[in-house]
mmCIF file as Biopython writes it, N, C-alpha, C and O atoms, coordinates in Angstrom:
data_model
#
loop_
_atom_site.group_PDB
_atom_site.id
_atom_site.type_symbol
_atom_site.label_atom_id
_atom_site.label_alt_id
_atom_site.label_comp_id
_atom_site.label_asym_id
_atom_site.label_entity_id
_atom_site.label_seq_id
_atom_site.pdbx_PDB_ins_code
_atom_site.Cartn_x
_atom_site.Cartn_y
_atom_site.Cartn_z
_atom_site.occupancy
_atom_site.B_iso_or_equiv
_atom_site.auth_seq_id
_atom_site.auth_asym_id
_atom_site.pdbx_PDB_model_num
ATOM 1   N N  . MET A ? 1  ? -9.039  12.353  18.903  1.0 0.0 1  A 1 
ATOM 2   C CA . MET A ? 1  ? -8.871  11.901  17.532  1.0 0.0 1  A 1 
ATOM 3   C C  . MET A ? 1  ? -8.774  10.375  17.517  1.0 0.0 1  A 1 
ATOM 4   O O  . MET A ? 1  ? -7.957  9.794   18.231  1.0 0.0 1  A 1 
ATOM 5   N N  . ARG A ? 2  ? -9.595  9.740   16.715  1.0 0.0 2  A 1 
ATOM 6   C CA . ARG A ? 2  ? -9.642  8.292   16.628  1.0 0.0 2  A 1 
ATOM 7   C C  . ARG A ? 2  ? -8.658  7.802   15.587  1.0 0.0 2  A 1 
ATOM 8   O O  . ARG A ? 2  ? -8.570  8.359   14.492  1.0 0.0 2  A 1 
ATOM 9   N N  . LYS A ? 3  ? -7.905  6.744   15.933  1.0 0.0 3  A 1 
ATOM 10  C CA . LYS A ? 3  ? -6.984  6.155   14.958  1.0 0.0 3  A 1 
ATOM 11  C C  . LYS A ? 3  ? -7.775  5.367   13.930  1.0 0.0 3  A 1 
ATOM 12  O O  . LYS A ? 3  ? -8.728  4.668   14.273  1.0 0.0 3  A 1 
ATOM 13  N N  . THR A ? 4  ? -7.382  5.481   12.680  1.0 0.0 4  A 1 
ATOM 14  C CA . THR A ? 4  ? -8.037  4.779   11.599  1.0 0.0 4  A 1 
ATOM 15  C C  . THR A ? 4  ? -7.327  3.456   11.346  1.0 0.0 4  A 1 
ATOM 16  O O  . THR A ? 4  ? -6.098  3.397   11.317  1.0 0.0 4  A 1 
ATOM 17  N N  . ALA A ? 5  ? -8.105  2.402   11.165  1.0 0.0 5  A 1 
ATOM 18  C CA . ALA A ? 5  ? -7.527  1.104   10.825  1.0 0.0 5  A 1 
ATOM 19  C C  . ALA A ? 5  ? -7.060  1.139   9.375   1.0 0.0 5  A 1 
ATOM 20  O O  . ALA A ? 5  ? -7.730  1.702   8.510   1.0 0.0 5  A 1 
ATOM 21  N N  . PHE A ? 6  ? -5.912  0.535   9.120   1.0 0.0 6  A 1 
ATOM 22  C CA . PHE A ? 6  ? -5.383  0.490   7.765   1.0 0.0 6  A 1 
ATOM 23  C C  . PHE A ? 6  ? -5.786  -0.815  7.087   1.0 0.0 6  A 1 
ATOM 24  O O  . PHE A ? 6  ? -5.942  -1.848  7.739   1.0 0.0 6  A 1 
ATOM 25  N N  . THR A ? 7  ? -5.949  -0.751  5.778   1.0 0.0 7  A 1 
ATOM 26  C CA . THR A ? 7  ? -6.320  -1.886  4.955   1.0 0.0 7  A 1 
ATOM 27  C C  . THR A ? 7  ? -5.264  -2.073  3.873   1.0 0.0 7  A 1 
ATOM 28  O O  . THR A ? 7  ? -4.781  -1.098  3.297   1.0 0.0 7  A 1 
ATOM 29  N N  . THR A ? 8  ? -4.909  -3.313  3.600   1.0 0.0 8  A 1 
ATOM 30  C CA . THR A ? 8  ? -3.959  -3.611  2.524   1.0 0.0 8  A 1 
ATOM 31  C C  . THR A ? 8  ? -4.708  -3.603  1.199   1.0 0.0 8  A 1 
ATOM 32  O O  . THR A ? 8  ? -5.680  -4.338  1.024   1.0 0.0 8  A 1 
ATOM 33  N N  . VAL A ? 9  ? -4.250  -2.765  0.260   1.0 0.0 9  A 1 
ATOM 34  C CA . VAL A ? 9  ? -4.891  -2.667  -1.052  1.0 0.0 9  A 1 
ATOM 35  C C  . VAL A ? 9  ? -4.089  -3.363  -2.148  1.0 0.0 9  A 1 
ATOM 36  O O  . VAL A ? 9  ? -4.594  -3.583  -3.249  1.0 0.0 9  A 1 
ATOM 37  N N  . ASP A ? 10 ? -2.845  -3.705  -1.844  1.0 0.0 10 A 1 
ATOM 38  C CA . ASP A ? 10 ? -2.006  -4.409  -2.813  1.0 0.0 10 A 1 
ATOM 39  C C  . ASP A ? 10 ? -0.778  -4.920  -2.077  1.0 0.0 10 A 1 
ATOM 40  O O  . ASP A ? 10 ? -0.472  -4.461  -0.977  1.0 0.0 10 A 1 
ATOM 41  N N  . THR A ? 11 ? -0.082  -5.859  -2.677  1.0 0.0 11 A 1 
ATOM 42  C CA . THR A ? 11 ? 1.225   -6.287  -2.188  1.0 0.0 11 A 1 
ATOM 43  C C  . THR A ? 11 ? 2.148   -6.365  -3.391  1.0 0.0 11 A 1 
ATOM 44  O O  . THR A ? 11 ? 1.729   -6.737  -4.487  1.0 0.0 11 A 1 
ATOM 45  N N  . VAL A ? 12 ? 3.406   -6.013  -3.177  1.0 0.0 12 A 1 
ATOM 46  C CA . VAL A ? 12 ? 4.389   -6.022  -4.264  1.0 0.0 12 A 1 
ATOM 47  C C  . VAL A ? 12 ? 5.643   -6.747  -3.815  1.0 0.0 12 A 1 
ATOM 48  O O  . VAL A ? 12 ? 5.835   -6.982  -2.622  1.0 0.0 12 A 1 
ATOM 49  N N  . ARG A ? 13 ? 6.501   -7.104  -4.769  1.0 0.0 13 A 1 
ATOM 50  C CA . ARG A ? 13 ? 7.660   -7.951  -4.482  1.0 0.0 13 A 1 
ATOM 51  C C  . ARG A ? 13 ? 8.878   -7.242  -3.933  1.0 0.0 13 A 1 
ATOM 52  O O  . ARG A ? 13 ? 9.728   -7.883  -3.315  1.0 0.0 13 A 1 
ATOM 53  N N  . ASN A ? 14 ? 8.992   -5.930  -4.140  1.0 0.0 14 A 1 
ATOM 54  C CA . ASN A ? 14 ? 10.203  -5.266  -3.639  1.0 0.0 14 A 1 
ATOM 55  C C  . ASN A ? 14 ? 9.882   -3.875  -3.099  1.0 0.0 14 A 1 
ATOM 56  O O  . ASN A ? 14 ? 8.841   -3.291  -3.401  1.0 0.0 14 A 1 
ATOM 57  N N  . SER A ? 15 ? 10.796  -3.372  -2.302  1.0 0.0 15 A 1 
ATOM 58  C CA . SER A ? 15 ? 10.570  -2.090  -1.640  1.0 0.0 15 A 1 
ATOM 59  C C  . SER A ? 15 ? 10.544  -0.918  -2.627  1.0 0.0 15 A 1 
ATOM 60  O O  . SER A ? 15 ? 9.849   0.068   -2.382  1.0 0.0 15 A 1 
ATOM 61  N N  . ASN A ? 16 ? 11.274  -1.004  -3.718  1.0 0.0 16 A 1 
ATOM 62  C CA . ASN A ? 16 ? 11.251  0.074   -4.722  1.0 0.0 16 A 1 
ATOM 63  C C  . ASN A ? 16 ? 9.866   0.214   -5.337  1.0 0.0 16 A 1 
ATOM 64  O O  . ASN A ? 16 ? 9.355   1.324   -5.487  1.0 0.0 16 A 1 
ATOM 65  N N  . GLU A ? 17 ? 9.262   -0.911  -5.691  1.0 0.0 17 A 1 
ATOM 66  C CA . GLU A ? 17 ? 7.916   -0.886  -6.259  1.0 0.0 17 A 1 
ATOM 67  C C  . GLU A ? 17 ? 6.916   -0.372  -5.215  1.0 0.0 17 A 1 
ATOM 68  O O  . GLU A ? 17 ? 6.002   0.387   -5.538  1.0 0.0 17 A 1 
ATOM 69  N N  . ALA A ? 18 ? 7.103   -0.794  -3.970  1.0 0.0 18 A 1 
ATOM 70  C CA . ALA A ? 18 ? 6.223   -0.327  -2.894  1.0 0.0 18 A 1 
ATOM 71  C C  . ALA A ? 18 ? 6.317   1.187   -2.745  1.0 0.0 18 A 1 
ATOM 72  O O  . ALA A ? 18 ? 5.293   1.865   -2.654  1.0 0.0 18 A 1 
ATOM 73  N N  . GLU A ? 19 ? 7.523   1.717   -2.720  1.0 0.0 19 A 1 
ATOM 74  C CA . GLU A ? 19 ? 7.698   3.170   -2.597  1.0 0.0 19 A 1 
ATOM 75  C C  . GLU A ? 19 ? 7.073   3.909   -3.777  1.0 0.0 19 A 1 
ATOM 76  O O  . GLU A ? 19 ? 6.484   4.976   -3.603  1.0 0.0 19 A 1 
ATOM 77  N N  . HIS A ? 20 ? 7.199   3.351   -4.962  1.0 0.0 20 A 1 
ATOM 78  C CA . HIS A ? 20 ? 6.598   3.961   -6.154  1.0 0.0 20 A 1 
ATOM 79  C C  . HIS A ? 20 ? 5.076   4.066   -5.990  1.0 0.0 20 A 1 
ATOM 80  O O  . HIS A ? 20 ? 4.492   5.111   -6.277  1.0 0.0 20 A 1 
ATOM 81  N N  . LEU A ? 21 ? 4.438   2.992   -5.533  1.0 0.0 21 A 1 
ATOM 82  C CA . LEU A ? 21 ? 2.987   3.008   -5.362  1.0 0.0 21 A 1 
ATOM 83  C C  . LEU A ? 21 ? 2.570   3.946   -4.236  1.0 0.0 21 A 1 
ATOM 84  O O  . LEU A ? 21 ? 1.532   4.602   -4.329  1.0 0.0 21 A 1 
ATOM 85  N N  . ILE A ? 22 ? 3.366   4.017   -3.176  1.0 0.0 22 A 1 
ATOM 86  C CA . ILE A ? 22 ? 3.068   4.925   -2.072  1.0 0.0 22 A 1 
ATOM 87  C C  . ILE A ? 22 ? 3.100   6.373   -2.570  1.0 0.0 22 A 1 
ATOM 88  O O  . ILE A ? 22 ? 2.218   7.164   -2.234  1.0 0.0 22 A 1 
ATOM 89  N N  . VAL A ? 23 ? 4.104   6.718   -3.365  1.0 0.0 23 A 1 
ATOM 90  C CA . VAL A ? 23 ? 4.192   8.072   -3.933  1.0 0.0 23 A 1 
ATOM 91  C C  . VAL A ? 23 ? 2.997   8.336   -4.847  1.0 0.0 23 A 1 
ATOM 92  O O  . VAL A ? 23 ? 2.418   9.422   -4.811  1.0 0.0 23 A 1 
ATOM 93  N N  . LEU A ? 24 ? 2.630   7.358   -5.660  1.0 0.0 24 A 1 
ATOM 94  C CA . LEU A ? 24 ? 1.480   7.489   -6.554  1.0 0.0 24 A 1 
ATOM 95  C C  . LEU A ? 24 ? 0.204   7.773   -5.756  1.0 0.0 24 A 1 
ATOM 96  O O  . LEU A ? 24 ? -0.572  8.658   -6.116  1.0 0.0 24 A 1 
ATOM 97  N N  . LEU A ? 25 ? -0.008  7.029   -4.686  1.0 0.0 25 A 1 
ATOM 98  C CA . LEU A ? 25 ? -1.206  7.224   -3.861  1.0 0.0 25 A 1 
ATOM 99  C C  . LEU A ? 25 ? -1.182  8.592   -3.170  1.0 0.0 25 A 1 
ATOM 100 O O  . LEU A ? 25 ? -2.210  9.262   -3.080  1.0 0.0 25 A 1 
ATOM 101 N N  . ARG A ? 26 ? -0.022  8.998   -2.690  1.0 0.0 26 A 1 
ATOM 102 C CA . ARG A ? 26 ? 0.083   10.321  -2.048  1.0 0.0 26 A 1 
ATOM 103 C C  . ARG A ? 26 ? -0.201  11.433  -3.053  1.0 0.0 26 A 1 
ATOM 104 O O  . ARG A ? 26 ? -0.852  12.425  -2.724  1.0 0.0 26 A 1 
ATOM 105 N N  . SER A ? 27 ? 0.289   11.263  -4.281  1.0 0.0 27 A 1 
ATOM 106 C CA . SER A ? 27 ? 0.062   12.299  -5.296  1.0 0.0 27 A 1 
ATOM 107 C C  . SER A ? 27 ? -1.416  12.402  -5.663  1.0 0.0 27 A 1 
ATOM 108 O O  . SER A ? 27 ? -1.855  13.418  -6.203  1.0 0.0 27 A 1 
ATOM 109 N N  . ALA A ? 28 ? -2.184  11.352  -5.370  1.0 0.0 28 A 1 
ATOM 110 C CA . ALA A ? 28 ? -3.627  11.364  -5.616  1.0 0.0 28 A 1 
ATOM 111 C C  . ALA A ? 28 ? -4.383  11.900  -4.391  1.0 0.0 28 A 1 
ATOM 112 O O  . ALA A ? 28 ? -5.614  11.894  -4.367  1.0 0.0 28 A 1 
ATOM 113 N N  . GLY A ? 29 ? -3.642  12.363  -3.378  1.0 0.0 29 A 1 
ATOM 114 C CA . GLY A ? 29 ? -4.270  12.938  -2.199  1.0 0.0 29 A 1 
ATOM 115 C C  . GLY A ? 29 ? -4.633  11.933  -1.115  1.0 0.0 29 A 1 
ATOM 116 O O  . GLY A ? 29 ? -5.334  12.272  -0.162  1.0 0.0 29 A 1 
ATOM 117 N N  . LEU A ? 30 ? -4.158  10.694  -1.257  1.0 0.0 30 A 1 
ATOM 118 C CA . LEU A ? 30 ? -4.456  9.659   -0.261  1.0 0.0 30 A 1 
ATOM 119 C C  . LEU A ? 30 ? -3.352  9.598   0.787   1.0 0.0 30 A 1 
ATOM 120 O O  . LEU A ? 30 ? -2.343  10.294  0.670   1.0 0.0 30 A 1 
ATOM 121 N N  . HIS A ? 31 ? -3.538  8.779   1.797   1.0 0.0 31 A 1 
ATOM 122 C CA . HIS A ? 31 ? -2.630  8.744   2.940   1.0 0.0 31 A 1 
ATOM 123 C C  . HIS A ? 31 ? -2.121  7.331   3.238   1.0 0.0 31 A 1 
ATOM 124 O O  . HIS A ? 31 ? -2.438  6.774   4.289   1.0 0.0 31 A 1 
ATOM 125 N N  . PRO A ? 32 ? -1.338  6.747   2.328   1.0 0.0 32 A 1 
ATOM 126 C CA . PRO A ? 32 ? -0.821  5.399   2.569   1.0 0.0 32 A 1 
ATOM 127 C C  . PRO A ? 32 ? 0.171   5.380   3.733   1.0 0.0 32 A 1 
ATOM 128 O O  . PRO A ? 32 ? 0.815   6.383   4.039   1.0 0.0 32 A 1 
ATOM 129 N N  . ALA A ? 33 ? 0.274   4.223   4.367   1.0 0.0 33 A 1 
ATOM 130 C CA . ALA A ? 33 ? 1.244   4.051   5.452   1.0 0.0 33 A 1 
ATOM 131 C C  . ALA A ? 33 ? 2.650   4.098   4.874   1.0 0.0 33 A 1 
ATOM 132 O O  . ALA A ? 33 ? 2.888   3.623   3.764   1.0 0.0 33 A 1 
ATOM 133 N N  . ASP A ? 34 ? 3.578   4.672   5.628   1.0 0.0 34 A 1 
ATOM 134 C CA . ASP A ? 34 ? 4.980   4.655   5.227   1.0 0.0 34 A 1 
ATOM 135 C C  . ASP A ? 34 ? 5.464   3.218   5.166   1.0 0.0 34 A 1 
ATOM 136 O O  . ASP A ? 34 ? 5.067   2.396   5.992   1.0 0.0 34 A 1 
ATOM 137 N N  . LEU A ? 35 ? 6.300   2.908   4.216   1.0 0.0 35 A 1 
ATOM 138 C CA . LEU A ? 35 ? 6.819   1.558   4.064   1.0 0.0 35 A 1 
ATOM 139 C C  . LEU A ? 35 ? 7.521   1.090   5.342   1.0 0.0 35 A 1 
ATOM 140 O O  . LEU A ? 35 ? 7.435   -0.082  5.710   1.0 0.0 35 A 1 
ATOM 141 N N  . ALA A ? 36 ? 8.214   2.011   6.012   1.0 0.0 36 A 1 
ATOM 142 C CA . ALA A ? 36 ? 8.925   1.657   7.241   1.0 0.0 36 A 1 
ATOM 143 C C  . ALA A ? 36 ? 7.966   1.265   8.369   1.0 0.0 36 A 1 
ATOM 144 O O  . ALA A ? 36 ? 8.383   0.629   9.337   1.0 0.0 36 A 1 
ATOM 145 N N  . MET A ? 37 ? 6.693   1.634   8.256   1.0 0.0 37 A 1 
ATOM 146 C CA . MET A ? 37 ? 5.715   1.335   9.296   1.0 0.0 37 A 1 
ATOM 147 C C  . MET A ? 37 ? 4.966   0.031   9.037   1.0 0.0 37 A 1 
ATOM 148 O O  . MET A ? 37 ? 4.163   -0.395  9.867   1.0 0.0 37 A 1 
ATOM 149 N N  . THR A ? 38 ? 5.218   -0.607  7.897   1.0 0.0 38 A 1 
ATOM 150 C CA . THR A ? 38 ? 4.542   -1.858  7.574   1.0 0.0 38 A 1 
ATOM 151 C C  . THR A ? 38 ? 5.509   -3.023  7.738   1.0 0.0 38 A 1 
ATOM 152 O O  . THR A ? 38 ? 6.726   -2.837  7.731   1.0 0.0 38 A 1 
ATOM 153 N N  . THR A ? 39 ? 4.969   -4.205  7.884   1.0 0.0 39 A 1 
ATOM 154 C CA . THR A ? 39 ? 5.784   -5.396  8.041   1.0 0.0 39 A 1 
ATOM 155 C C  . THR A ? 39 ? 5.728   -6.207  6.754   1.0 0.0 39 A 1 
ATOM 156 O O  . THR A ? 39 ? 4.642   -6.587  6.316   1.0 0.0 39 A 1 
ATOM 157 N N  . PRO A ? 40 ? 6.883   -6.482  6.135   1.0 0.0 40 A 1 
ATOM 158 C CA . PRO A ? 40 ? 6.871   -7.323  4.931   1.0 0.0 40 A 1 
ATOM 159 C C  . PRO A ? 40 ? 6.268   -8.691  5.254   1.0 0.0 40 A 1 
ATOM 160 O O  . PRO A ? 40 ? 6.456   -9.225  6.347   1.0 0.0 40 A 1 
ATOM 161 N N  . LEU A ? 41 ? 5.551   -9.240  4.296   1.0 0.0 41 A 1 
ATOM 162 C CA . LEU A ? 41 ? 4.924   -10.540 4.468   1.0 0.0 41 A 1 
ATOM 163 C C  . LEU A ? 41 ? 5.861   -11.610 3.935   1.0 0.0 41 A 1 
ATOM 164 O O  . LEU A ? 41 ? 6.195   -11.610 2.751   1.0 0.0 41 A 1 
ATOM 165 N N  . ALA A ? 42 ? 6.284   -12.518 4.796   1.0 0.0 42 A 1 
ATOM 166 C CA . ALA A ? 42 ? 7.209   -13.567 4.354   1.0 0.0 42 A 1 
ATOM 167 C C  . ALA A ? 42 ? 7.042   -14.804 5.225   1.0 0.0 42 A 1 
ATOM 168 O O  . ALA A ? 42 ? 6.774   -14.714 6.423   1.0 0.0 42 A 1 
ATOM 169 N N  . MET A ? 43 ? 7.206   -15.943 4.600   1.0 0.0 43 A 1 
ATOM 170 C CA . MET A ? 43 ? 7.225   -17.219 5.293   1.0 0.0 43 A 1 
ATOM 171 C C  . MET A ? 43 ? 8.401   -17.992 4.733   1.0 0.0 43 A 1 
ATOM 172 O O  . MET A ? 43 ? 8.790   -17.768 3.587   1.0 0.0 43 A 1 
ATOM 173 N N  . PRO A ? 44 ? 8.972   -18.888 5.502   1.0 0.0 44 A 1 
ATOM 174 C CA . PRO A ? 44 ? 10.101  -19.655 4.989   1.0 0.0 44 A 1 
ATOM 175 C C  . PRO A ? 44 ? 9.767   -20.310 3.639   1.0 0.0 44 A 1 
ATOM 176 O O  . PRO A ? 44 ? 8.721   -20.939 3.478   1.0 0.0 44 A 1 
ATOM 177 N N  . GLY A ? 45 ? 10.674  -20.146 2.689   1.0 0.0 45 A 1 
ATOM 178 C CA . GLY A ? 45 ? 10.486  -20.761 1.377   1.0 0.0 45 A 1 
ATOM 179 C C  . GLY A ? 45 ? 9.578   -19.993 0.442   1.0 0.0 45 A 1 
ATOM 180 O O  . GLY A ? 45 ? 9.253   -20.492 -0.636  1.0 0.0 45 A 1 
ATOM 181 N N  . THR A ? 46 ? 9.149   -18.775 0.821   1.0 0.0 46 A 1 
ATOM 182 C CA . THR A ? 46 ? 8.271   -17.989 -0.048  1.0 0.0 46 A 1 
ATOM 183 C C  . THR A ? 46 ? 8.932   -16.662 -0.395  1.0 0.0 46 A 1 
ATOM 184 O O  . THR A ? 46 ? 9.942   -16.283 0.199   1.0 0.0 46 A 1 
ATOM 185 N N  . VAL A ? 47 ? 8.359   -15.972 -1.349  1.0 0.0 47 A 1 
ATOM 186 C CA . VAL A ? 47 ? 8.840   -14.656 -1.760  1.0 0.0 47 A 1 
ATOM 187 C C  . VAL A ? 47 ? 8.314   -13.618 -0.774  1.0 0.0 47 A 1 
ATOM 188 O O  . VAL A ? 47 ? 7.149   -13.675 -0.381  1.0 0.0 47 A 1 
ATOM 189 N N  . THR A ? 48 ? 9.148   -12.685 -0.376  1.0 0.0 48 A 1 
ATOM 190 C CA . THR A ? 48 ? 8.717   -11.602 0.496   1.0 0.0 48 A 1 
ATOM 191 C C  . THR A ? 48 ? 7.807   -10.663 -0.284  1.0 0.0 48 A 1 
ATOM 192 O O  . THR A ? 48 ? 8.080   -10.344 -1.441  1.0 0.0 48 A 1 
ATOM 193 N N  . ARG A ? 49 ? 6.739   -10.229 0.345   1.0 0.0 49 A 1 
ATOM 194 C CA . ARG A ? 49 ? 5.805   -9.280  -0.264  1.0 0.0 49 A 1 
ATOM 195 C C  . ARG A ? 49 ? 5.679   -8.067  0.646   1.0 0.0 49 A 1 
ATOM 196 O O  . ARG A ? 49 ? 5.652   -8.207  1.869   1.0 0.0 49 A 1 
ATOM 197 N N  . PHE A ? 50 ? 5.601   -6.884  0.060   1.0 0.0 50 A 1 
ATOM 198 C CA . PHE A ? 50 ? 5.462   -5.643  0.809   1.0 0.0 50 A 1 
ATOM 199 C C  . PHE A ? 50 ? 4.032   -5.137  0.661   1.0 0.0 50 A 1 
ATOM 200 O O  . PHE A ? 50 ? 3.576   -4.890  -0.455  1.0 0.0 50 A 1 
ATOM 201 N N  . PRO A ? 51 ? 3.317   -4.981  1.782   1.0 0.0 51 A 1 
ATOM 202 C CA . PRO A ? 51 ? 1.922   -4.523  1.697   1.0 0.0 51 A 1 
ATOM 203 C C  . PRO A ? 51 ? 1.822   -3.020  1.462   1.0 0.0 51 A 1 
ATOM 204 O O  . PRO A ? 51 ? 2.603   -2.238  2.002   1.0 0.0 51 A 1 
ATOM 205 N N  . ILE A ? 52 ? 0.854   -2.636  0.653   1.0 0.0 52 A 1 
ATOM 206 C CA . ILE A ? 52 ? 0.526   -1.228  0.439   1.0 0.0 52 A 1 
ATOM 207 C C  . ILE A ? 52 ? -0.765  -1.010  1.224   1.0 0.0 52 A 1 
ATOM 208 O O  . ILE A ? 52 ? -1.804  -1.588  0.904   1.0 0.0 52 A 1 
ATOM 209 N N  . GLN A ? 53 ? -0.686  -0.164  2.262   1.0 0.0 53 A 1 
ATOM 210 C CA . GLN A ? 53 ? -1.821  0.010   3.160   1.0 0.0 53 A 1 
ATOM 211 C C  . GLN A ? 53 ? -2.293  1.452   3.194   1.0 0.0 53 A 1 
ATOM 212 O O  . GLN A ? 53 ? -1.497  2.390   3.163   1.0 0.0 53 A 1 
ATOM 213 N N  . VAL A ? 54 ? -3.618  1.604   3.257   1.0 0.0 54 A 1 
ATOM 214 C CA . VAL A ? 54 ? -4.242  2.925   3.352   1.0 0.0 54 A 1 
ATOM 215 C C  . VAL A ? 54 ? -5.291  2.890   4.460   1.0 0.0 54 A 1 
ATOM 216 O O  . VAL A ? 54 ? -5.731  1.812   4.860   1.0 0.0 54 A 1 
ATOM 217 N N  . PRO A ? 55 ? -5.697  4.066   4.962   1.0 0.0 55 A 1 
ATOM 218 C CA . PRO A ? 55 ? -6.791  4.088   5.926   1.0 0.0 55 A 1 
ATOM 219 C C  . PRO A ? 55 ? -8.034  3.430   5.320   1.0 0.0 55 A 1 
ATOM 220 O O  . PRO A ? 55 ? -8.296  3.562   4.124   1.0 0.0 55 A 1 
ATOM 221 N N  . GLY A ? 56 ? -8.782  2.734   6.144   1.0 0.0 56 A 1 
ATOM 222 C CA . GLY A ? 56 ? -9.946  1.981   5.668   1.0 0.0 56 A 1 
ATOM 223 C C  . GLY A ? 56 ? -10.892 2.778   4.789   1.0 0.0 56 A 1 
ATOM 224 O O  . GLY A ? 56 ? -11.415 2.256   3.804   1.0 0.0 56 A 1 
ATOM 225 N N  . GLU A ? 57 ? -11.117 4.046   5.139   1.0 0.0 57 A 1 
ATOM 226 C CA . GLU A ? 57 ? -12.063 4.852   4.363   1.0 0.0 57 A 1 
ATOM 227 C C  . GLU A ? 57 ? -11.518 5.245   2.991   1.0 0.0 57 A 1 
ATOM 228 O O  . GLU A ? 57 ? -12.270 5.745   2.155   1.0 0.0 57 A 1 
ATOM 229 N N  . GLU A ? 58 ? -10.221 5.027   2.745   1.0 0.0 58 A 1 
ATOM 230 C CA . GLU A ? 58 ? -9.628  5.338   1.437   1.0 0.0 58 A 1 
ATOM 231 C C  . GLU A ? 58 ? -9.438  4.101   0.561   1.0 0.0 58 A 1 
ATOM 232 O O  . GLU A ? 58 ? -8.875  4.196   -0.529  1.0 0.0 58 A 1 
ATOM 233 N N  . THR A ? 59 ? -9.897  2.957   1.024   1.0 0.0 59 A 1 
ATOM 234 C CA . THR A ? 59 ? -9.654  1.693   0.332   1.0 0.0 59 A 1 
ATOM 235 C C  . THR A ? 59 ? -10.109 1.714   -1.126  1.0 0.0 59 A 1 
ATOM 236 O O  . THR A ? 59 ? -9.318  1.421   -2.023  1.0 0.0 59 A 1 
ATOM 237 N N  . GLU A ? 60 ? -11.355 2.051   -1.368  1.0 0.0 60 A 1 
ATOM 238 C CA . GLU A ? 60 ? -11.878 2.022   -2.743  1.0 0.0 60 A 1 
ATOM 239 C C  . GLU A ? 60 ? -11.190 3.043   -3.637  1.0 0.0 60 A 1 
ATOM 240 O O  . GLU A ? 60 ? -10.888 2.751   -4.794  1.0 0.0 60 A 1 
ATOM 241 N N  . LEU A ? 61 ? -10.943 4.233   -3.115  1.0 0.0 61 A 1 
ATOM 242 C CA . LEU A ? 61 ? -10.237 5.246   -3.906  1.0 0.0 61 A 1 
ATOM 243 C C  . LEU A ? 61 ? -8.837  4.770   -4.270  1.0 0.0 61 A 1 
ATOM 244 O O  . LEU A ? 61 ? -8.392  4.941   -5.405  1.0 0.0 61 A 1 
ATOM 245 N N  . ALA A ? 62 ? -8.142  4.168   -3.297  1.0 0.0 62 A 1 
ATOM 246 C CA . ALA A ? 62 ? -6.781  3.676   -3.548  1.0 0.0 62 A 1 
ATOM 247 C C  . ALA A ? 62 ? -6.784  2.570   -4.594  1.0 0.0 62 A 1 
ATOM 248 O O  . ALA A ? 62 ? -5.929  2.553   -5.480  1.0 0.0 62 A 1 
ATOM 249 N N  . LYS A ? 63 ? -7.725  1.658   -4.502  1.0 0.0 63 A 1 
ATOM 250 C CA . LYS A ? 63 ? -7.810  0.578   -5.497  1.0 0.0 63 A 1 
ATOM 251 C C  . LYS A ? 63 ? -8.043  1.157   -6.887  1.0 0.0 63 A 1 
ATOM 252 O O  . LYS A ? 63 ? -7.466  0.674   -7.862  1.0 0.0 63 A 1 
ATOM 253 N N  . ASN A ? 64 ? -8.877  2.180   -6.989  1.0 0.0 64 A 1 
ATOM 254 C CA . ASN A ? 64 ? -9.132  2.810   -8.284  1.0 0.0 64 A 1 
ATOM 255 C C  . ASN A ? 64 ? -7.878  3.486   -8.836  1.0 0.0 64 A 1 
ATOM 256 O O  . ASN A ? 64 ? -7.586  3.377   -10.027 1.0 0.0 64 A 1 
ATOM 257 N N  . VAL A ? 65 ? -7.139  4.183   -7.974  1.0 0.0 65 A 1 
ATOM 258 C CA . VAL A ? 65 ? -5.891  4.831   -8.401  1.0 0.0 65 A 1 
ATOM 259 C C  . VAL A ? 65 ? -4.909  3.783   -8.907  1.0 0.0 65 A 1 
ATOM 260 O O  . VAL A ? 65 ? -4.307  3.961   -9.966  1.0 0.0 65 A 1 
ATOM 261 N N  . LEU A ? 66 ? -4.739  2.695   -8.163  1.0 0.0 66 A 1 
ATOM 262 C CA . LEU A ? 66 ? -3.814  1.651   -8.565  1.0 0.0 66 A 1 
ATOM 263 C C  . LEU A ? 66 ? -4.264  0.950   -9.848  1.0 0.0 66 A 1 
ATOM 264 O O  . LEU A ? 66 ? -3.440  0.599   -10.692 1.0 0.0 66 A 1 
ATOM 265 N N  . ARG A ? 67 ? -5.557  0.751   -9.988  1.0 0.0 67 A 1 
ATOM 266 C CA . ARG A ? 67 ? -6.101  0.116   -11.198 1.0 0.0 67 A 1 
ATOM 267 C C  . ARG A ? 67 ? -5.822  0.991   -12.419 1.0 0.0 67 A 1 
ATOM 268 O O  . ARG A ? 67 ? -5.404  0.491   -13.463 1.0 0.0 67 A 1 
ATOM 269 N N  . ARG A ? 68 ? -6.055  2.293   -12.287 1.0 0.0 68 A 1 
ATOM 270 C CA . ARG A ? 68 ? -5.801  3.214   -13.409 1.0 0.0 68 A 1 
ATOM 271 C C  . ARG A ? 68 ? -4.322  3.278   -13.764 1.0 0.0 68 A 1 
ATOM 272 O O  . ARG A ? 68 ? -3.972  3.468   -14.929 1.0 0.0 68 A 1 
ATOM 273 N N  . ALA A ? 69 ? -3.457  3.122   -12.774 1.0 0.0 69 A 1 
ATOM 274 C CA . ALA A ? 69 ? -2.014  3.202   -13.007 1.0 0.0 69 A 1 
ATOM 275 C C  . ALA A ? 69 ? -1.495  1.999   -13.763 1.0 0.0 69 A 1 
ATOM 276 O O  . ALA A ? 69 ? -0.453  2.083   -14.412 1.0 0.0 69 A 1 
ATOM 277 N N  . THR A ? 70 ? -2.199  0.879   -13.694 1.0 0.0 70 A 1 
ATOM 278 C CA . THR A ? 70 ? -1.715  -0.333  -14.367 1.0 0.0 70 A 1 
ATOM 279 C C  . THR A ? 70 ? -2.402  -0.571  -15.709 1.0 0.0 70 A 1 
ATOM 280 O O  . THR A ? 70 ? -2.095  -1.549  -16.390 1.0 0.0 70 A 1 
ATOM 281 N N  . VAL A ? 71 ? -3.317  0.297   -16.094 1.0 0.0 71 A 1 
ATOM 282 C CA . VAL A ? 71 ? -4.027  0.121   -17.376 1.0 0.0 71 A 1 
ATOM 283 C C  . VAL A ? 71 ? -3.232  0.729   -18.483 1.0 0.0 71 A 1 
ATOM 284 O O  . VAL A ? 71 ? -3.652  0.688   -19.640 1.0 0.0 71 A 1 
#
């Protein structure tokens, strides 16, 4: 079994929002990475961002799900 590379489809400011989007993607049948398995993006003097990541082959579907959720 080959491991699939993950792609970041969005970043959010807090872990609650990240978990919400992960649940949304899972409910759409996708396979986002667990928040605990991702590394928050932060640099000194900047806001921490939490990446929302999915397997590469689910990238477009995930973007569509997230786009529909914000409309």
